[in-house]
VOPAGU-2260 file (C-alpha; in pm, 1 decimal, decimal comma):
REM VOPAGU-2260
SITE   aa  ch    i         X         Y         Z
SITE  MET   A    0     566,6    5788,9     241,3
SITE  LYS   A    1     867,8    5843,5      13,8
SITE  SER   A    2    1054,9    5550,6     170,7
SITE  GLY   A    3     760,0    5321,9      97,6
SITE  ILE   A    4     758,3    5428,8    -269,5
SITE  TRP   A    5    1130,9    5367,9    -299,4
SITE  ARG   A    6    1089,7    5022,1    -145,5
SITE  HIS   A    7     835,9    4930,5    -413,9
SITE  ILE   A    8    1060,7    5072,6    -687,3
SITE  PHE   A    9    1353,9    4867,6    -555,1
SITE  MET   A   10    1142,6    4550,8    -551,0
SITE  VAL   A   11    1026,3    4602,7    -911,3
SITE  PHE   A   12    1383,5    4677,1   -1021,6
SITE  THR   A   13    1499,6    4356,2    -853,1
SITE  ILE   A   14    1241,7    4150,6   -1042,9
SITE  LEU   A   15    1323,5    4317,9   -1375,7
SITE  SER   A   16    1696,3    4276,8   -1326,3
SITE  TYR   A   17    1652,8    3899,3   -1313,4
SITE  SER   A   18    1389,5    3868,5   -1585,5
SITE  LEU   A   19    1642,8    3824,0   -1865,1
SITE  ASN   A   20    1691,0    3466,4   -1746,0
SITE  ALA   A   21    1357,0    3394,8   -1583,0
SITE  GLN   A   22     993,4    3477,6   -1627,8
SITE  VAL   A   23     830,0    3613,0   -1312,8
SITE  SER   A   24     459,6    3570,2   -1250,3
SITE  VAL   A   25     279,9    3716,0    -949,4
SITE  LEU   A   26      -0,6    3464,5    -916,7
SITE  MET   A   27    -261,2    3350,5    -669,1
SITE  GLN   A   28    -153,1    2985,8    -645,6
SITE  PRO   A   29    -424,6    2752,7    -509,0
SITE  ASP   A   30    -337,7    2456,8    -288,0
SITE  ARG   A   31    -246,3    2161,6    -509,2
SITE  LYS   A   32    -395,6    1837,9    -380,3
SITE  ALA   A   33    -380,9    1591,5    -666,4
SITE  THR   A   34    -619,0    1300,1    -671,4
SITE  ALA   A   35    -702,7    1042,7    -932,9
SITE  SER   A   36    -942,5     755,2    -961,1
SITE  GLY   A   37    -963,0     424,6   -1141,5
SITE  THR   A   38   -1000,4      29,0   -1132,6
SITE  ILE   A   39    -767,7    -258,5   -1215,2
SITE  SER   A   40    -786,5    -113,5   -1525,8
SITE  GLU   A   41    -909,9     137,0   -1266,8
SITE  ILE   A   42    -753,2     212,6    -933,7
SITE  LYS   A   43    -831,2     483,1    -682,3
SITE  GLU   A   44    -523,9     691,0    -605,3
SITE  THR   A   45    -487,9     889,2    -284,7
SITE  GLY   A   46    -190,3    1080,5    -149,1
SITE  SER   A   47    -146,3     896,5     177,3
SITE  ASP   A   48      27,8    1115,5     432,5
SITE  ASN   A   49      86,7     868,3     715,3
SITE  SER   A   50     195,6    1151,9     944,1
SITE  GLU   A   51     304,2     918,8    1225,0
SITE  THR   A   52     612,3     824,3    1023,2
SITE  ALA   A   53     668,0    1160,5     857,4
SITE  ASN   A   54     968,0    1269,3    1066,7
SITE  SER   A   55    1103,3     937,4    1192,2
SITE  PHE   A   56    1411,7     803,2    1015,3
SITE  SER   A   57    1621,3     490,3    1051,4
SITE  SER   A   58    1946,9     690,5    1029,1
SITE  GLU   A   59    2073,3    1037,8     938,5
SITE  TYR   A   60    2152,6    1084,1     567,2
SITE  HIS   A   61    2327,8     920,0     273,8
SITE  HIS   A   62    2540,3    1059,3      -9,0
SITE  VAL   A   63    2448,6    1035,6    -376,4
SITE  LYS   A   64    2507,0     721,9    -582,4
SITE  THR   A   65    2525,5     705,9    -962,7
SITE  ILE   A   66    2392,8     472,1   -1231,6
SITE  SER   A   67    2521,5     523,1   -1586,7
SITE  GLU   A   68    2335,6     449,6   -1907,8
SITE  SER   A   69    2437,8     133,8   -2094,0
SITE  ASN   A   70    2324,1     -41,2   -2411,0
SITE  ALA   A   71    2400,0    -381,4   -2261,5
SITE  ILE   A   72    2083,7    -572,1   -2169,3
SITE  SER   A   73    2117,7    -779,7   -1854,4
SITE  ASP   A   74    2017,9   -1143,1   -1886,9
SITE  LEU   A   75    1814,3   -1084,7   -1570,7
SITE  LEU   A   76    1560,4    -893,8   -1782,6
SITE  SER   A   77    1599,5   -1047,0   -2129,7
SITE  SER   A   78    1269,2   -1061,3   -2320,4
SITE  ASP   A   79    1131,3   -1296,1   -2585,2
SITE  ASP   A   80    1173,7   -1199,2   -2950,0
SITE  GLY   A   81     887,0   -1225,0   -3194,7
SITE  ARG   A   82     596,5   -1162,3   -2961,1
SITE  THR   A   83     310,0    -950,8   -3094,2
SITE  THR   A   84     300,3    -596,9   -2953,2
SITE  TYR   A   85     -19,5    -396,9   -2906,8
SITE  ALA   A   86     -85,0     -36,4   -2805,0
SITE  ASP   A   87    -451,7    -120,5   -2739,1
SITE  LEU   A   88    -510,7    -263,3   -2391,3
SITE  ASN   A   89    -822,3    -444,5   -2510,6
SITE  LYS   A   90    -607,4    -641,1   -2755,4
SITE  VAL   A   91    -353,0    -710,3   -2481,8
SITE  ALA   A   92    -635,2    -837,9   -2260,8
SITE  ALA   A   93    -747,6   -1069,8   -2541,6
SITE  ASN   A   94    -389,0   -1191,5   -2589,1
SITE  PRO   A   95    -230,5   -1178,5   -2240,2
SITE  SER   A   96     108,0   -1309,8   -2355,6
SITE  SER   A   97     157,0   -1020,6   -2599,1
SITE  ASN   A   98     375,2    -716,0   -2535,5
SITE  TYR   A   99     219,3    -380,3   -2449,2
SITE  PHE   A  100     333,2     -51,2   -2602,4
SITE  HIS   A  101     252,3     255,5   -2389,0
SITE  THR   A  102     200,6     519,4   -2655,6
SITE  GLU   A  103     244,9     833,1   -2443,3
SITE  SER   A  104     588,1     735,5   -2308,7
SITE  ARG   A  105     688,2     515,7   -2605,6
SITE  THR   A  106     767,7     240,1   -2359,3
SITE  VAL   A  107     734,1    -131,5   -2433,4
SITE  PHE   A  108     627,1    -355,3   -2145,9
SITE  PRO   A  109     715,2    -711,0   -2257,0
SITE  PHE   A  110     507,4   -1004,1   -2140,2
SITE  ARG   A  111     820,8   -1159,7   -1994,5
SITE  MET   A  112    1150,0   -1014,4   -1870,4
SITE  GLY   A  113    1390,7   -1279,9   -1749,3
SITE  GLU   A  114    1201,4   -1490,7   -1497,6
SITE  PHE   A  115     943,1   -1216,6   -1439,6
SITE  GLU   A  116     604,8   -1227,6   -1612,1
SITE  ARG   A  117     369,9    -933,1   -1651,5
SITE  GLN   A  118      76,6    -989,3   -1418,8
SITE  GLN   A  119    -123,6    -667,8   -1430,1
SITE  ILE   A  120    -153,2    -338,6   -1616,8
SITE  ILE   A  121    -323,0     -61,1   -1422,4
SITE  GLU   A  122    -462,8     255,2   -1579,6
SITE  PHE   A  123    -566,6     573,1   -1399,2
SITE  PRO   A  124    -866,2     733,4   -1576,4
SITE  GLY   A  125    -832,2    1044,8   -1357,9
SITE  ASN   A  126    -477,0    1093,2   -1485,6
SITE  PRO   A  127    -456,2    1008,0   -1859,0
SITE  GLY   A  128    -122,9     855,7   -1954,3
SITE  LYS   A  129     -42,4     735,7   -1604,4
SITE  ILE   A  130      19,5     363,4   -1580,7
SITE  SER   A  131     154,1      99,0   -1343,3
SITE  VAL   A  132     267,9    -242,6   -1464,6
SITE  ILE   A  133     331,5    -530,0   -1223,8
SITE  TYR   A  134     574,3    -817,3   -1289,9
SITE  VAL   A  135     600,2   -1128,1   -1072,0
SITE  ALA   A  136     860,1   -1406,9   -1058,3
SITE  PRO   A  137     762,8   -1776,4   -1028,3
SITE  LYS   A  138     584,4   -1862,0    -702,5
SITE  GLY   A  139     566,7   -1488,2    -626,4
SITE  LYS   A  140     905,1   -1486,6    -455,0
SITE  SER   A  141     992,8   -1148,0    -605,0
SITE  SER   A  142     807,5    -877,1    -794,4
SITE  PHE   A  143     849,7    -528,4    -931,9
SITE  THR   A  144     615,3    -249,1   -1039,6
SITE  ILE   A  145     697,5      14,1   -1301,3
SITE  SER   A  146     494,5     335,2   -1277,9
SITE  LEU   A  147     489,5     625,8   -1522,3
SITE  THR   A  148     318,6     952,1   -1428,1
SITE  PRO   A  149     290,2    1243,6   -1673,0
SITE  THR   A  150     319,6    1601,2   -1546,0
SITE  ASN   A  151     292,3    1932,9   -1728,3
SITE  GLU   A  152     586,7    2100,7   -1556,0
SITE  GLY   A  153     888,5    2053,8   -1335,2
SITE  THR   A  154     783,5    2230,3   -1016,9
SITE  GLU   A  155    1018,7    2292,0    -725,9
SITE  GLY   A  156     977,2    2002,5    -483,5
SITE  ARG   A  157     814,9    1770,5    -741,6
SITE  LEU   A  158    1061,0    1482,5    -694,1
SITE  ARG   A  159    1066,1    1512,0    -315,0
SITE  ASN   A  160     688,3    1531,2    -283,7
SITE  GLU   A  161     628,3    1230,0    -509,7
SITE  TYR   A  162     888,6    1024,1    -325,7
SITE  LEU   A  163     748,5    1111,7      18,8
SITE  LYS   A  164     392,3    1036,4     -91,0
SITE  GLU   A  165     487,1     693,7    -224,9
SITE  ILE   A  166     733,4     594,8      50,5
SITE  LYS   A  167     469,9     671,6     314,1
SITE  LYS   A  168     227,3     443,8     131,5
SITE  LEU   A  169     492,9     172,0     125,8
SITE  SER   A  170     564,8     232,7     494,0
SITE  GLY   A  171     199,0     158,9     567,0
SITE  GLU   A  172     212,1    -161,3     360,0
SITE  GLU   A  173     523,8    -269,6     547,8
SITE  LYS   A  174     374,5    -170,7     884,2
SITE  SER   A  175     687,0      28,7     961,4
SITE  ASP   A  176     685,5     307,3    1220,4
SITE  SER   A  177     980,6     485,5    1057,2
SITE  LEU   A  178    1084,3     594,3     710,9
SITE  PRO   A  179    1404,6     466,7     552,7
SITE  THR   A  180    1687,9     712,4     509,0
SITE  PRO   A  181    1653,7     856,8     156,6
SITE  ASP   A  182    1925,7     766,8     -92,7
SITE  PRO   A  183    1975,0    1032,6    -361,3
SITE  ILE   A  184    2049,4     873,8    -700,0
SITE  LYS   A  185    2175,0    1023,5   -1022,9
SITE  TYR   A  186    2106,5     847,1   -1353,6
SITE  VAL   A  187    2366,4     967,4   -1604,2
SITE  GLY   A  188    2256,0     928,1   -1964,8
SITE  ARG   A  189    2438,6    1031,6   -2278,9
SITE  ASN   A  190    2232,7    1346,1   -2330,1
SITE  TYR   A  191    2041,2    1392,8   -2004,7
SITE  ILE   A  192    2088,6    1338,6   -1632,1
SITE  CYS   A  193    1800,5    1250,4   -1400,0
SITE  ASN   A  194    1780,7    1291,6   -1023,5
SITE  GLY   A  195    1610,5    1023,8    -818,5
SITE  VAL   A  196    1544,6     921,8    -459,5
SITE  GLN   A  197    1540,0     567,9    -320,6
SITE  GLY   A  198    1415,9     421,9       7,3
SITE  CYS   A  199    1443,3      61,5     128,6
SITE  PHE   A  200    1258,7    -138,4     398,1
SITE  THR   A  201    1427,0    -457,1     523,2
SITE  ASN   A  202    1248,2    -733,2     714,4
SITE  GLN   A  203    1533,3    -943,8     846,4
SITE  ILE   A  204    1304,4   -1204,7    1002,2
SITE  ALA   A  205    1114,4   -1269,2     678,7
SITE  GLY   A  206    1422,4   -1217,6     463,0
SITE  SER   A  207    1232,9    -969,1     246,9
SITE  VAL   A  208    1322,2    -625,8     111,6
SITE  SER   A  209    1086,4    -362,8     -30,0
SITE  GLN   A  210    1248,6     -80,3    -222,9
SITE  LEU   A  211    1106,8     231,0    -389,4
SITE  THR   A  212    1284,0     459,3    -637,0
SITE  ILE   A  213    1141,7     773,6    -797,6
SITE  PHE   A  214    1310,6     962,0   -1085,6
SITE  GLU   A  215    1205,1    1291,1   -1242,3
SITE  CYS   A  216    1245,2    1278,6   -1618,9
SITE  GLY   A  217    1128,3    1596,9   -1788,9
SITE  VAL   A  218     747,3    1579,3   -1796,3
SITE  TRP   A  219     754,0    1222,2   -1660,5
SITE  LEU   A  220     796,6    1073,8   -1314,7
SITE  LEU   A  221     930,4     717,8   -1320,9
SITE  GLY   A  222     862,7     491,0   -1022,6
SITE  LEU   A  223    1033,3     155,5    -962,2
SITE  LYS   A  224     905,8     -57,5    -673,4
SITE  LEU   A  225    1100,3    -378,8    -612,4
SITE  LYS   A  226    1008,3    -652,1    -362,4
SITE  THR   A  227    1244,5    -945,6    -309,6
SITE  ASN   A  228    1257,0   -1250,8     -82,9
SITE  ASN   A  229    1576,0   -1429,0      17,0
SITE  MET   A  230    1783,7   -1242,0    -239,1
SITE  ASP   A  231    2129,0   -1124,7    -135,1
SITE  SER   A  232    2225,4    -759,2    -158,4
SITE  THR   A  233    2453,6    -809,3    -460,3
SITE  GLN   A  234    2179,3    -979,0    -663,4
SITE  ARG   A  235    1925,7    -715,4    -559,7
SITE  ALA   A  236    2157,4    -428,8    -655,6
SITE  ARG   A  237    2218,4    -590,4    -994,0
SITE  LEU   A  238    1844,2    -632,7   -1054,0
SITE  ASP   A  239    1778,5    -274,3    -942,3
SITE  GLU   A  240    2039,2    -131,8   -1181,7
SITE  SER   A  241    1915,5    -353,5   -1464,4
SITE  LEU   A  242    1558,5    -230,8   -1413,9
SITE  THR   A  243    1670,0     131,0   -1406,1
SITE  ARG   A  244    1867,7      95,1   -1728,2
SITE  ARG   A  245    1587,1    -101,9   -1893,1
SITE  PHE   A  246    1333,3     177,3   -1830,2
SITE  ASN   A  247    1597,6     448,5   -1884,5
SITE  PRO   A  248    1501,3     775,6   -1707,3
SITE  ALA   A  249    1715,9     979,7   -1950,2
SITE  ALA   A  250    1522,5     843,2   -2248,8
SITE  LEU   A  251    1200,7     966,9   -2084,8
SITE  THR   A  252    1351,0    1315,1   -2046,0
SITE  ALA   A  253    1444,0    1307,5   -2414,9
SITE  LEU   A  254    1075,0    1272,6   -2506,1
SITE  SER   A  255    1002,9    1621,4   -2371,8
SITE  PRO   A  256    1286,6    1816,8   -2203,9
SITE  LEU   A  257    1175,0    2101,3   -1978,9
SITE  ASN   A  258    1207,5    2468,7   -2070,4
SITE  LEU   A  259    1496,2    2616,6   -1869,4
SITE  LYS   A  260    1344,3    2964,1   -1884,1
SITE  SER   A  261    1206,9    2932,5   -1533,2
SITE  ASN   A  262     884,9    3075,4   -1399,6
SITE  VAL   A  263     855,0    3209,9   -1042,9
SITE  GLY   A  264     500,8    3223,7    -907,3
SITE  PHE   A  265     447,6    3418,2    -583,8
SITE  ILE   A  266     165,0    3272,1    -379,4
SITE  GLY   A  267    -140,1    3457,7    -251,6
SITE  ASP   A  268     -67,2    3788,9     -81,4
SITE  SER   A  269     303,8    3718,0     -33,4
SITE  MET   A  270     394,7    4025,3    -242,9
SITE  LYS   A  271     173,0    4270,5     -54,4
SITE  ASP   A  272     424,0    4340,7     223,1
SITE  ALA   A  273     692,1    4560,9      65,9
SITE  GLU   A  274     899,2    4537,7     385,2
SITE  THR   A  275     975,1    4168,0     332,1
SITE  SER   A  276     902,0    4108,9     -37,3
SITE  SER   A  277    1241,7    4222,3    -170,2
SITE  ALA   A  278    1421,6    3975,3      59,1
SITE  MET   A  279    1186,3    3699,4     -53,1
SITE  VAL   A  280    1229,3    3785,3    -423,3
SITE  ASN   A  281    1607,9    3783,4    -391,8
SITE  SER   A  282    1605,4    3452,4    -206,6
SITE  ALA   A  283    1395,4    3298,1    -487,6
SITE  PHE   A  284    1629,4    3422,8    -758,6
SITE  LYS   A  285    1931,9    3309,5    -560,9
SITE  LYS   A  286    1802,7    2954,5    -619,8
SITE  LEU   A  287    1780,4    3018,3    -993,6
SITE  ASP   A  288    2131,4    3165,1   -1000,5
SITE  TRP   A  289    2272,3    2874,0    -799,7
SITE  ALA   A  290    2107,0    2616,6   -1027,3
SITE  THR   A  291    2238,5    2785,5   -1342,5
SITE  ARG   A  292    2591,3    2817,3   -1204,5
SITE  ASN   A  293    2621,9    2475,1   -1042,1
SITE  VAL   A  294    2398,4    2230,0   -1229,2
SITE  SER   A  295    2442,8    2137,9   -1595,1
SITE  SER   A  296    2162,8    2197,5   -1842,9
SITE  LYS   A  297    2162,6    1819,8   -1906,7
SITE  GLU   A  298    2036,6    1774,8   -1552,2
SITE  ARG   A  299    1803,3    2074,8   -1539,7
SITE  TYR   A  300    1616,4    1956,1   -1850,3
SITE  SER   A  301    1489,8    1671,4   -1628,8
SITE  GLY   A  302    1362,6    1892,6   -1345,7
SITE  PHE   A  303    1431,2    2193,9   -1125,5
SITE  PRO   A  304    1723,0    2074,4    -906,3
SITE  ASP   A  305    1592,5    2175,6    -564,6
SITE  ILE   A  306    1720,8    1848,2    -419,2
SITE  TYR   A  307    2057,7    2017,2    -350,9
SITE  LEU   A  308    2102,9    2132,9       8,7
SITE  ALA   A  309    2364,2    2389,3    -102,3
SITE  MET   A  310    2102,9    2572,1    -311,0
SITE  HIS   A  311    1867,2    2611,0     -16,1
SITE  LEU   A  312    2150,9    2730,3     205,7
SITE  GLU   A  313    2242,3    3004,4     -43,7
SITE  SER   A  314    1877,9    3111,2     -69,0
SITE  ALA   A  315    1828,9    3125,3     309,4
SITE  LYS   A  316    2149,9    3322,1     359,6
SITE  GLU   A  317    2041,1    3572,3      94,8
SITE  TYR   A  318    1707,1    3621,4     271,2
SITE  LEU   A  319    1883,3    3672,7     605,8
SITE  ARG   A  320    2132,4    3917,0     453,3
SITE  ILE   A  321    1870,3    4146,3     299,9
SITE  GLN   A  322    1612,3    4120,4     576,1
SITE  GLY   A  323    1882,7    4165,7     839,4
SITE  LYS   A  324    1981,0    4503,9     691,0
SITE  LYS   A  325    1621,3    4620,8     720,2
SITE  MET   A  326    1592,6    4506,8    1081,3
SITE  ILE   A  327    1897,8    4714,5    1172,8
SITE  THR   A  328    1726,0    5036,6    1059,7
SITE  GLY   A  329    1456,0    4994,0    1323,3
SITE  ASN   A  330    1181,2    5063,5    1071,6
SITE  GLN   A  331    1092,8    4700,0    1016,4
SITE  LYS   A  332     802,7    4549,0    1207,2
SITE  PRO   A  333     879,0    4234,8    1413,4
SITE  ASP   A  334     930,7    3928,3    1193,1
SITE  ARG   A  335     916,0    3597,0    1379,7
SITE  PHE   A  336    1027,1    3392,7    1080,2
SITE  PHE   A  337    1339,4    3607,2    1038,0
SITE  GLU   A  338    1414,6    3599,2    1410,7
SITE  ASP   A  339    1390,1    3219,4    1425,9
SITE  LEU   A  340    1588,4    3163,2    1107,6
SITE  ASN   A  341    1854,7    3409,5    1218,2
SITE  ALA   A  342    1887,4    3237,3    1557,7
SITE  ILE   A  343    1923,1    2897,5    1386,6
SITE  SER   A  344    2185,2    3037,3    1149,6
SITE  ASN   A  345    2382,5    3208,9    1426,7
SITE  ALA   A  346    2388,3    2880,6    1619,4
SITE  GLY   A  347    2535,5    2707,9    1312,3
SITE  PHE   A  348    2239,3    2476,4    1247,1
SITE  LEU   A  349    2097,0    2616,1     922,1
SITE  PRO   A  350    2184,0    2296,5     723,9
SITE  GLU   A  351    2022,3    2071,5     985,9
SITE  PHE   A  352    1710,3    2291,3     995,7
SITE  ILE   A  353    1667,6    2279,7     617,2
SITE  MET   A  354    1728,5    1904,4     608,1
SITE  GLU   A  355    1461,2    1838,1     869,9
SITE  GLU   A  356    1213,4    2072,5     702,5
SITE  TYR   A  357    1249,7    1881,9     375,9
SITE  ASP   A  358    1246,7    1532,9     533,3
SITE  ARG   A  359    1615,9    1488,8     449,2
SITE  VAL   A  360    1540,6    1429,5      81,8
SITE  MET   A  361    1852,5    1620,9     -19,2
SITE  ILE   A  362    2192,9    1586,7    -181,6
SITE  VAL   A  363    2438,2    1689,3      92,3
SITE  PRO   A  364    2778,1    1836,1      -6,4
SITE  ASP   A  365    3055,2    1583,2      57,0
SITE  ASP   A  366    3251,1    1827,5     272,0
SITE  LEU   A  367    2956,2    1923,3     495,5
SITE  LYS   A  368    2923,0    1743,2     829,0
SITE  LEU   A  369    2581,8    1754,6     992,6
SITE  ASN   A  370    2510,1    1712,2    1363,7
SITE  PHE   A  371    2141,2    1641,9    1419,0
SITE  ASP   A  372    2190,3    1540,9    1781,9
SITE  ALA   A  373    2342,7    1879,5    1866,1
SITE  TYR   A  374    2066,0    2055,4    1672,1
SITE  ARG   A  375    1792,9    1869,2    1863,5
SITE  GLU   A  376    1965,5    1953,5    2192,1
SITE  TRP   A  377    1988,7    2321,3    2095,1
SITE  LYS   A  378    1617,3    2331,8    2008,8
SITE  LYS   A  379    1511,7    2209,2    2352,0
SITE  GLY   A  380    1345,8    2490,2    2546,1
SITE  ARG   A  381    1334,1    2718,7    2242,5
SITE  LYS   A  382    1009,0    2800,7    2067,6
SITE  ILE   A  383    1108,3    2775,9    1702,3
SITE  SER   A  384     808,9    2826,9    1474,7
SITE  ALA   A  385     988,6    2897,8    1145,2
SITE  SER   A  386     879,3    2661,3     869,6
SITE  LEU   A  387     982,7    2617,6     507,3
SITE  LYS   A  388     674,2    2408,2     430,7
SITE  GLU   A  389     453,9    2718,2     397,4
SITE  LYS   A  390     561,9    2825,9      51,2
SITE  LYS   A  391     572,2    3193,0     -48,3
SITE  TYR   A  392     667,6    3117,4    -408,0
SITE  ILE   A  393     699,8    2826,2    -650,4
SITE  ILE   A  394     974,9    2789,2    -910,7
SITE  THR   A  395     883,1    2597,4   -1224,8
SITE  TYR   A  396    1043,4    2468,5   -1541,3
SITE  ARG   A  397     758,9    2423,2   -1787,1
SITE  ASN   A  398     711,2    2182,2   -2073,7
SITE  LEU   A  399     856,8    2266,3   -2416,2
SITE  PRO   A  400     750,1    2442,2   -2630,3
SITE  TYR   A  401     681,9    2726,8   -2389,0
């Protein structure tokens, strides 16, 4: 009985010892399944899962690439001066060649950018402030769509989940049975840095490329979908960078940077088991410590940086360290998750396991070499049930002011 009391005291002390830098909430978190509805001024939005392609990739993983902010406006996207600009969509509809000003994000969508003309503006009544704007080049040979989605907070996994939802939709449109290898992207602005993820489908027979990029920008998610035909890779890369700079992810972060006083919400009854809760609490706060020590505030203002593989490795090792001590005492009841995770770690495949669990949407350290073939071979004949998809807690940076 006394040992049980001391375990609870230790757990409470652990939470309090970290609370100087983070707010901790023990909450019953419901499942979050976001839906919205609308048409062409209203479009129905569903989170397509497309599970057949969920774990099939064209190759292993890519390292991060960087785009830096620039005041120079590419002639690819130059817009007409002197056009009337409206914030009222009814007035834009009455004058289709006018510019549109999206009030919530303070973004201007010109009627024309370079050879591209604005074809459609789509609102989402179920998600006020969300918008998609479609531009098409002459004869429809190329097009791009800019999407802005408001959120109230920067939740752990937000960028990854949005990217996977949208790339699976695009995979269905492209009739592809595999997902492209995710490209992590970093947009470096003067005051803020934004993480993004990009995926690209190539149809060599048709000579077409469909590319999706998602950035998290404080309370905003910025989506860029680019479709080109018979455009070489150099031209496409130039257009992609020009679009990214034109709709500037860092400027969106500047509208409402996130509060870096993080909130940790423990889900459901995850705190009821005192035997495992202290290991779980420490693994959660290890993520917060890693982010504070290794990621600049400029970047964290845009979102919680859970896209780093190194952070998840530190968290998993902390869980194994604390839970492993308890298992040695013989007082701990059997824990299948710990046993599986420990076996994976002892075999040297913890990075590969985490990468596969998170669909490889990760920034991999440059000095880390992964071997997915060896990991798959090791798994054969072993019943590994451990999963990181069943969350025990959620880390959040909320909107300012807090």
